[in-house]
C-alpha positions as a printed Julia matrix, in Angstrom:
524×3 Matrix{Float64}:
 -15.15   -2.9    23.64
 -13.96   -1.36   20.38
 -11.82   -3.61   18.18
  -8.16   -2.8    18.03
  -7.03   -1.14   14.83
  -3.96   -2.45   13.08
  -1.08   -0.13   12.48
  -0.09    0.74    8.87
   2.99   -1.42    9.18
   1.05   -4.53   10.24
  -2.05   -4.04    8.09
  -1.8    -6.4     5.08
  -4.34   -4.25    3.23
  -2.25   -1.13    3.61
  -1.59    0.22    0.05
   1.97    1.13    0.99
   2.61   -2.45    2.12
   1.07   -3.87   -1.03
   3.23   -1.52   -3.1
   6.42   -2.59   -1.33
   5.56   -6.3    -1.48
   4.62   -6.45   -5.15
   6.84   -3.93   -6.88
   9.94   -4.04   -4.73
  13.21   -3.22   -6.46
  15.27   -5.57   -4.28
  14.71   -8.76   -6.33
  15.23   -6.79   -9.53
  18.57   -5.45   -8.38
  19.59   -8.93   -7.26
  18.41  -10.46  -10.54
  20.38   -8.0   -12.67
  23.62   -8.48  -10.74
  23.26  -12.25  -10.43
  22.46  -12.53  -14.14
  25.8   -10.93  -14.98
  27.51  -13.52  -12.76
  25.57  -16.31  -14.43
  27.13  -15.2   -17.68
  30.5   -15.61  -15.99
  29.35  -19.03  -14.79
  28.89  -19.94  -18.44
  32.61  -20.58  -18.36
  31.71  -24.02  -17.01
  30.27  -24.86  -20.4
  33.17  -23.25  -22.2
  35.44  -25.73  -20.41
  33.63  -28.52  -22.26
  34.84  -27.17  -25.59
  38.25  -26.66  -24.01
  38.26  -30.36  -23.02
  37.21  -31.37  -26.55
  40.06  -29.44  -28.12
  42.6   -30.97  -25.73
  41.21  -34.44  -26.38
  41.38  -33.97  -30.15
  44.95  -32.83  -29.78
  45.76  -35.89  -27.64
  44.14  -38.24  -30.18
  46.32  -36.82  -32.94
  49.36  -37.21  -30.69
  48.56  -40.85  -29.84
  47.96  -41.65  -33.49
  51.3   -40.14  -34.51
  53.03  -42.02  -31.69
  51.43  -45.27  -32.83
  52.79  -44.69  -36.32
  56.28  -43.99  -35.04
  56.2   -47.05  -32.77
  55.06  -49.2   -35.7
  58.04  -48.02  -37.74
  60.41  -48.67  -34.81
  59.05  -52.2   -34.25
  59.2   -52.93  -37.97
  62.89  -51.95  -38.06
  63.76  -53.99  -34.94
  64.65  -57.66  -35.06
  62.06  -60.15  -33.74
  64.21  -60.92  -30.7
  64.51  -57.26  -29.66
  60.87  -56.42  -30.17
  59.74  -57.41  -26.61
  62.28  -55.12  -24.96
  61.53  -52.32  -27.39
  57.75  -52.71  -26.83
  58.25  -52.57  -23.05
  60.39  -49.44  -23.26
  57.94  -47.69  -25.58
  55.02  -48.53  -23.27
  56.97  -47.14  -20.31
  57.75  -43.91  -22.21
  54.19  -43.33  -23.46
  52.48  -44.42  -20.25
  50.06  -46.62  -22.16
  49.55  -50.23  -23.09
  51.04  -51.56  -26.33
  49.98  -54.72  -28.14
  51.29  -56.33  -31.27
  48.58  -58.24  -33.14
  48.92  -60.54  -36.11
  46.69  -60.71  -39.15
  44.16  -62.87  -37.3
  43.98  -60.49  -34.3
  45.96  -62.78  -32.09
  48.12  -61.06  -29.48
  51.78  -61.59  -30.24
  53.16  -59.18  -27.66
  51.48  -57.34  -24.75
  53.29  -54.74  -22.61
  51.24  -55.72  -19.53
  52.25  -59.36  -19.91
  55.85  -58.21  -20.29
  55.69  -56.48  -16.91
  54.87  -52.9   -17.89
  51.41  -52.17  -16.46
  50.96  -48.84  -18.26
  47.66  -47.94  -16.58
  44.9   -49.53  -14.57
  41.16  -48.9   -14.71
  39.55  -47.42  -11.59
  36.37  -48.85  -10.09
  34.05  -45.81   -9.51
  32.5   -47.52   -6.5
  35.79  -47.18   -4.62
  36.03  -43.4    -5.13
  35.47  -40.88   -2.35
  32.66  -38.33   -2.1
  34.7   -35.6    -3.81
  35.42  -37.76   -6.86
  31.79  -38.82   -7.07
  30.62  -35.2    -6.91
  33.11  -34.23   -9.6
  31.94  -37.14  -11.78
  28.29  -36.15  -11.23
  29.11  -32.56  -12.24
  30.83  -33.83  -15.38
  27.77  -35.87  -16.29
  25.43  -32.91  -15.61
  27.42  -30.52  -17.78
  27.71  -33.12  -20.55
  23.93  -33.52  -20.43
  23.3   -29.76  -20.54
  25.66  -29.09  -23.44
  24.6   -32.36  -25.1
  28.18  -33.52  -25.45
  28.6   -36.6   -27.71
  28.94  -39.78  -25.65
  31.87  -42.14  -26.28
  31.36  -45.92  -26.23
  32.18  -47.74  -23.0
  35.66  -49.16  -22.7
  35.7   -52.92  -21.98
  38.4   -54.38  -19.74
  38.9   -57.43  -21.92
  42.31  -59.04  -22.13
  42.07  -59.15  -25.9
  42.13  -55.49  -26.97
  41.45  -56.46  -30.54
  37.92  -57.45  -29.59
  37.19  -53.88  -28.44
  37.09  -52.49  -31.94
  37.78  -55.04  -34.67
  37.93  -52.23  -37.18
  41.07  -50.9   -35.54
  42.82  -54.24  -35.67
  42.0   -54.67  -39.35
  43.35  -51.28  -40.31
  46.48  -52.25  -42.18
  46.96  -49.39  -44.53
  46.3   -46.22  -42.44
  46.5   -44.92  -38.91
  43.24  -44.84  -36.93
  42.25  -43.79  -33.44
  39.13  -44.17  -31.28
  38.03  -42.48  -28.03
  36.3   -44.59  -25.37
  34.82  -43.91  -21.95
  36.22  -45.67  -18.93
  33.95  -46.65  -15.98
  35.14  -43.54  -14.07
  34.32  -41.36  -17.13
  37.94  -40.71  -18.03
  38.68  -40.88  -21.78
  40.53  -43.93  -23.19
  42.27  -43.46  -26.54
  43.14  -46.45  -28.73
  45.24  -46.04  -31.87
  46.27  -48.67  -34.43
  49.19  -48.53  -36.87
  49.81  -51.15  -39.57
  53.03  -53.11  -40.03
  54.11  -55.0   -43.15
  52.64  -58.48  -43.35
  49.26  -57.49  -41.85
  50.4   -57.07  -38.23
  49.02  -54.15  -36.21
  50.41  -52.14  -33.29
  47.58  -51.23  -30.9
  48.26  -48.39  -28.4
  45.84  -47.73  -25.51
  46.18  -44.54  -23.46
  44.14  -43.49  -20.39
  43.87  -39.68  -20.72
  42.93  -39.18  -17.06
  45.1   -36.05  -16.91
  42.68  -34.28  -19.27
  39.74  -34.91  -16.93
  41.77  -33.85  -13.9
  42.89  -30.67  -15.62
  39.34  -29.74  -16.58
  38.13  -30.44  -13.04
  40.85  -28.25  -11.55
  39.85  -25.39  -13.86
  36.2   -25.86  -12.93
  37.12  -25.77   -9.26
  39.02  -22.53   -9.68
  36.23  -21.02  -11.74
  33.73  -22.12   -9.07
  35.71  -20.3    -6.4
  35.81  -17.15   -8.52
  32.09  -17.3    -9.32
  31.02  -18.06   -5.75
  33.23  -15.29   -4.35
  31.95  -12.81   -6.91
  28.39  -13.99   -6.27
  28.71  -13.46   -2.52
  30.19   -9.98   -3.02
  27.56   -9.12   -5.64
  24.68  -10.23   -3.4
  26.09   -8.26   -0.46
  26.53   -5.14   -2.61
  23.09   -5.66   -4.18
  21.44   -5.88   -0.78
  23.33   -2.77    0.35
  22.3    -0.94   -2.83
  18.72   -2.15   -2.44
  18.71   -0.95    1.16
  19.98    2.5     0.21
  17.46    2.79   -2.64
  14.42    0.72   -1.72
  14.08    1.64    1.96
  13.97    5.43    1.36
  11.6     4.94   -1.57
   9.39    2.74    0.59
   9.28    5.41    3.31
   8.42    8.06    0.74
   5.75    5.81   -0.78
   4.13    5.2     2.62
   4.07    8.93    3.28
   2.66    9.65   -0.18
  -0.07    7.03    0.29
  -1.04    8.53    3.65
  -1.19   11.97    2.04
  -3.39   10.52   -0.69
  -5.67    8.99    1.94
  -6.27   12.43    3.4
  -3.84   12.32    6.32
  -1.65   15.16    5.09
  -1.71   17.0     8.4
  -0.33   14.08   10.38
   2.27   13.01    7.81
   5.85   14.2     7.93
   7.51   13.32    4.64
  11.18   12.48    5.35
  13.55   14.99    3.76
  16.64   12.74    3.99
  19.03   15.67    4.45
  22.1    13.41    4.41
  21.33   12.17    0.9
  22.89   14.27   -1.83
  21.76   12.05   -4.69
  18.57   11.85   -6.75
  16.68   10.1    -3.96
  17.51   12.94   -1.6
  16.33   15.42   -4.22
  13.1    13.42   -4.61
  12.57   13.29   -0.84
  13.01   17.02   -0.45
  10.78   17.7    -3.45
   8.04   15.48   -2.0
   8.44   17.1     1.4
   8.16   20.58   -0.11
   5.17   19.42   -2.14
   3.43   18.06    0.96
   4.12   21.31    2.83
   2.75   23.29   -0.09
  -0.28   21.0    -0.19
  -0.77   21.46    3.54
  -0.47   25.22    3.16
  -2.97   25.13    0.29
  -5.41   23.06    2.37
  -5.01   25.48    5.29
  -5.54   28.43    2.94
  -8.63   26.77    1.47
 -10.07   26.12    4.92
  -9.26   29.65    6.04
 -10.8    31.02    2.85
 -13.95   28.97    3.44
 -14.14   30.25    7.01
 -13.63   33.85    5.83
 -16.29   33.44    3.14
 -18.73   32.14    5.72
 -17.97   35.05    8.03
 -18.25   37.67    5.28
 -21.52   36.25    4.0
 -23.07   36.12    7.45
 -22.88   39.91    7.95
 -25.03   40.98    4.96
 -27.29   37.97    5.45
 -27.87   38.94    9.08
 -28.58   42.53    8.06
 -30.86   41.33    5.27
 -32.79   39.0     7.59
 -33.23   41.74   10.19
 -34.53   44.12    7.56
 -36.93   41.55    6.11
 -38.21   40.63    9.59
 -38.76   44.29   10.41
 -40.66   44.9     7.16
 -43.39   42.52    8.28
 -43.93   44.42   11.52
 -43.68   48.07   10.35
 -46.48   49.95    8.6
 -44.69   53.3     8.29
 -43.94   53.87    4.58
 -40.82   55.92    5.25
 -39.4    53.21    7.53
 -40.31   50.58    4.98
 -38.53   52.58    2.29
 -35.39   52.78    4.45
 -35.58   49.06    5.15
 -36.03   48.31    1.44
 -32.97   50.44    0.72
 -31.03   48.37    3.27
 -32.3    45.19    1.63
 -31.25   46.44   -1.8
 -27.85   47.47   -0.48
 -27.33   44.1     1.21
 -28.37   42.29   -1.98
 -25.86   44.33   -3.99
 -23.24   43.64   -1.36
 -23.96   39.89   -1.49
 -23.82   39.95   -5.27
 -20.46   41.74   -5.18
 -19.14   39.36   -2.54
 -20.24   36.25   -4.43
 -18.75   37.57   -7.67
 -15.4    38.41   -6.04
 -15.34   35.12   -4.12
 -16.09   33.18   -7.29
 -13.29   34.94   -9.14
 -10.84   34.48   -6.28
 -11.6    30.76   -5.97
 -11.15   30.17   -9.72
  -8.14   32.44  -10.1
  -5.37   29.88   -9.51
  -6.88   27.34  -11.89
  -7.46   29.97  -14.57
  -3.91   31.32  -14.28
  -2.45   27.82  -14.56
  -4.22   27.43  -17.93
  -3.65   30.98  -19.16
  -1.6    31.57  -22.32
   0.96   34.3   -21.74
   1.7    36.66  -24.61
   4.21   39.43  -25.19
   2.56   42.65  -24.02
   3.82   46.23  -23.96
   3.19   47.49  -20.43
   3.31   51.17  -21.41
   0.52   50.74  -23.95
  -1.59   48.76  -21.46
  -1.37   51.35  -18.67
  -1.88   54.26  -21.07
  -5.06   52.59  -22.32
  -6.36   52.07  -18.78
  -5.74   55.73  -17.89
  -7.41   56.9   -21.07
 -10.53   54.91  -20.25
 -10.67   56.33  -16.72
 -10.23   59.91  -17.95
 -13.09   59.38  -20.38
 -15.35   58.23  -17.51
 -14.1    61.03  -15.29
 -12.43   60.8   -11.88
 -14.05   61.3    -8.5
 -13.44   64.43   -6.41
 -11.39   66.02   -9.22
  -8.44   63.71   -8.53
  -5.88   64.02  -11.32
  -3.83   61.21  -12.9
  -0.16   61.86  -13.63
   1.77   59.5   -15.92
   5.52   58.94  -16.07
   5.81   56.12  -18.62
   8.69   54.89  -20.73
   8.25   55.01  -24.51
   6.14   52.25  -26.02
   8.05   49.09  -26.93
  10.67   49.41  -24.17
   8.84   47.53  -21.42
   7.65   44.18  -22.83
   6.37   41.5   -20.45
   5.02   37.99  -20.9
   1.53   38.16  -19.42
  -2.15   37.32  -19.69
  -3.45   40.74  -20.67
  -6.89   40.74  -19.08
  -5.56   39.56  -15.7
  -2.71   42.05  -15.61
  -5.12   44.87  -16.48
  -7.17   43.81  -13.45
  -4.1    44.3   -11.22
  -3.39   47.88  -12.28
  -7.1    48.73  -12.4
  -7.43   47.63   -8.75
  -4.33   49.58   -7.69
  -5.46   52.74   -9.47
  -8.98   52.38   -8.05
  -7.49   51.91   -4.57
  -5.27   55.0    -4.96
  -8.21   57.1    -6.21
 -10.38   56.11   -3.26
  -7.74   57.15   -0.7
  -6.64   60.38   -2.42
  -7.93   63.69   -1.05
 -10.07   66.05   -3.11
  -8.13   67.48   -6.08
  -5.22   65.18   -5.2
  -2.77   63.58   -7.63
  -2.31   59.88   -8.37
   1.02   59.17  -10.08
   1.64   56.11  -12.23
   5.25   55.52  -13.25
   7.01   52.78  -15.23
  10.77   52.23  -15.28
  13.32   49.48  -15.81
  15.31   48.31  -12.8
  18.02   45.75  -13.66
  16.19   42.83  -15.28
  12.72   43.86  -14.08
  10.05   46.36  -14.98
   8.83   48.38  -12.01
   5.4    50.01  -11.96
   4.66   52.53   -9.19
   1.18   53.7    -8.23
   1.4    56.59   -5.72
  -1.34   58.52   -3.95
  -1.5    61.42   -1.47
  -3.69   59.66    1.08
  -2.94   58.75    4.69
  -0.6    55.91    3.73
  -0.4    52.4     5.11
   0.96   51.76    8.62
   4.0    49.53    8.85
   2.13   46.82   10.79
  -0.63   46.63    8.15
   1.51   46.39    5.0
   1.11   42.63    4.72
  -2.36   42.4     6.2
  -3.91   44.51    3.41
  -3.04   41.75    0.91
  -5.0    39.16    2.86
  -8.41   38.08    1.67
 -11.35   40.01    3.14
  -9.04   42.46    4.91
 -10.42   45.87    4.08
  -9.41   49.27    5.45
 -11.41   51.96    3.69
 -11.63   55.78    4.07
 -14.01   56.94    6.82
 -16.19   58.89    4.4
 -16.79   55.84    2.18
 -20.03   53.94    2.7
 -19.65   50.58    4.4
 -19.76   47.44    2.26
 -18.71   48.92   -1.09
 -15.57   46.74   -1.21
 -15.21   43.02   -0.49
 -11.59   43.17    0.66
 -10.45   40.82   -2.13
  -9.04   43.34   -4.6
  -5.45   43.5    -3.32
  -5.4    39.75   -2.57
  -6.45   39.04   -6.17
  -3.84   41.52   -7.45
  -1.01   39.83   -5.53
  -2.1    36.36   -6.72
  -2.05   37.52  -10.35
   1.33   39.25  -10.03
   2.94   36.23   -8.36
   1.55   34.01  -11.14
   3.51   36.26  -13.54
   6.71   35.61  -11.52
   6.56   39.11  -10.07
   5.93   40.79   -6.73
   3.8    43.59   -5.31
   4.52   45.52   -2.1
   3.39   48.74   -0.47
   5.78   51.44    0.71
   5.69   54.89    2.24
   6.5    57.79   -0.05
   9.76   59.5     0.82
   8.89   62.73   -1.05
   5.8    63.44    1.1
   4.75   63.3     4.72
   1.87   61.0     3.8
   0.81   58.81    0.94
   1.16   55.19   -0.14
   3.21   53.72   -2.96
   2.37   50.33   -4.45
   5.3    48.83   -6.35
   4.77   46.04   -8.87
   7.84   44.26  -10.28
   7.62   42.02  -13.34
  10.42   40.31  -15.28
  11.2    41.7   -18.72
   9.94   39.45  -21.51
  13.42   38.9   -23.0
  14.7    37.64  -19.62
  11.76   35.26  -19.22
  12.2    33.84  -22.72
  15.92   33.37  -22.22
  15.61   31.4   -18.99
């Protein structure tokens, strides 16, 4: 039993699948949009500098307050100092201590009944507080924020920082870190006689404010991130999926499956992807038409070569069996004629097969069509025409009909048309060649007085190997490629060639060649 073949969609070795898996635009689109949101998320780190500025401002405030409280306590009598200290502690929300020169506590607002603040044990916090504290620690680690010393819950605040207690001539302040990571600010202000006022403030409101801003920023970033991812996936779907379909079709065309591939045209898309899809579809159709034309050409070549080869083989076989010299001479004449016919066929086929490639590399130059046709007619008149057929010219003055062309190829076109008209013209007939300007084109007419071309054969005569010759002409003198080569050359020059019936006569054919004027071509 034959093994089952995997479909292109399921085959991991399929080039289209490898292309889509390795070079997909989806992660790139997501990365670009998410990166922009990550820049917005950098606001988390900006909040750290925001917290530092607020904390510096609060330190300055606490230090100024300590100085003012020192002046107020210095002006108060010793008996009123306890009440004043309690009221000041209540107003500032902190803890006030009055220390003597030896750092002994003379007055303490907590001992006087004003608690001020209490330290929080982190182990008693809920999950939300712990997550917020962990986020604070992570951001501090990332931005390498300076760490404050741990705040000790000793009853003697002077032992926390002896330097503060000994500051007797200037205000000083220190920032500490409580067990729940909230900042603790201590400020000392000197009094006369060596006493010191020590103020301790728990700036928990700063931490809470920063956390609230981070929470709001998180909501904004997460919402924007969700919208951005959704839009990115939608954009990726509208871009990547069509490109992936086009890539699969292109790969199958490359693998030689052009006939069975239908490249999607995406008619509903009016953007660049739709333009690309339609261009690829047109390209695949043109490729398919070219392949069909190549195969048809190969089949026609085979058919055309078989006829003279069959005649040649028959003649050669008969030569071996016939002793009559006259019959041998006739057979040798047939052999010679078939050889000439094969030579002409091979030459024309070779030229026709190379014509497209040669025209694609040809360098077009500005050529005066009147001078070209006049030169061709002069050469023919020097050689002489058959059956006394006359050539009549109706040309515009030189210099008025310039075209951009490859001279040798364009000469071949008019030489073929004139030769065709001469072969169909009756004895002592007239072949007319006229050149005129029609709008933005130059029109060349080659007219004869022959039998004309039937309506049903006007396109067939331009096909390869299609030959309809006069009855009196010997068979095999023409390969049937002349008019096909002429049309190919004219179309490569952005022109057209058609055959018409002459209106001024009852019979006769008119071949009309239209080419764009050189100025129009250069201006496009």
